[in-house]
VMD Tcl script that draws the C-alpha trace (Angstrom):
set ca {
  {0.00 0.00 0.00}
  {1.35 3.44 -0.95}
  {0.96 6.21 1.65}
  {1.19 9.96 1.16}
  {1.61 12.45 4.02}
  {0.66 16.12 3.64}
  {1.48 18.50 6.49}
  {0.77 22.21 7.00}
  {3.35 23.73 9.37}
  {2.29 26.83 11.30}
  {4.14 29.10 13.73}
  {2.85 29.63 17.27}
  {1.10 32.76 15.93}
  {-0.69 30.66 13.28}
  {1.27 31.88 10.24}
  {2.61 29.37 7.66}
  {6.26 28.42 8.25}
  {7.95 28.65 4.84}
  {11.44 27.14 4.52}
  {11.23 25.06 7.73}
  {13.41 21.93 7.58}
  {12.39 18.47 8.79}
  {13.92 15.02 8.77}
  {12.19 11.66 8.48}
  {13.43 9.24 11.14}
  {12.68 5.52 11.29}
  {14.00 4.07 14.52}
  {17.46 5.56 14.87}
  {18.02 5.85 11.14}
  {17.76 9.14 9.26}
  {15.82 8.54 6.05}
  {15.88 11.95 4.35}
  {15.26 15.68 4.82}
  {12.45 17.90 3.54}
  {11.68 21.63 3.57}
  {8.28 23.34 3.67}
  {7.26 25.35 0.61}
  {6.27 29.04 0.54}
  {2.84 28.12 1.96}
  {4.23 26.09 4.87}
  {3.25 22.82 3.18}
  {5.31 19.65 3.21}
  {4.46 16.49 1.25}
  {6.07 13.09 1.82}
  {5.22 10.92 -1.20}
  {5.57 8.09 -0.80}
  {5.59 8.10 2.99}
  {7.90 5.48 4.50}
  {6.35 2.11 5.33}
  {5.80 1.52 9.04}
  {6.04 4.06 11.85}
  {8.28 7.10 11.51}
  {8.93 10.49 13.11}
  {8.83 13.83 11.34}
  {11.39 15.82 13.33}
  {12.20 19.53 12.95}
  {15.79 20.38 12.08}
  {17.42 22.04 13.86}
  {15.57 20.75 16.90}
  {14.83 24.27 18.21}
  {13.17 26.78 15.85}
  {15.38 29.64 14.64}
  {15.31 32.58 17.04}
  {14.26 30.52 20.07}
  {16.41 30.65 23.17}
  {17.45 28.02 25.74}
  {15.74 28.39 29.09}
}
mol new
graphics top color blue
foreach p $ca { graphics top sphere $p radius 0.5 }
foreach p [lrange $ca 0 end-1] q [lrange $ca 1 end] { graphics top cylinder $p $q radius 0.2 }
display resetview
């Protein structure tokens, strides 16, 4: 079965996050990286078989500070 994942990435203020980078992780393995388009949309096609994580990269959003 082929799976397709479509995601809309928004900031905390609700605005689309253009150019935001993500990685696809399966277990401890890094599958590949993706970037949102100008509308904050990201499409994984085909989506990996089995469970996976869509992780932001870098882990903290740009401009955020450690607390």
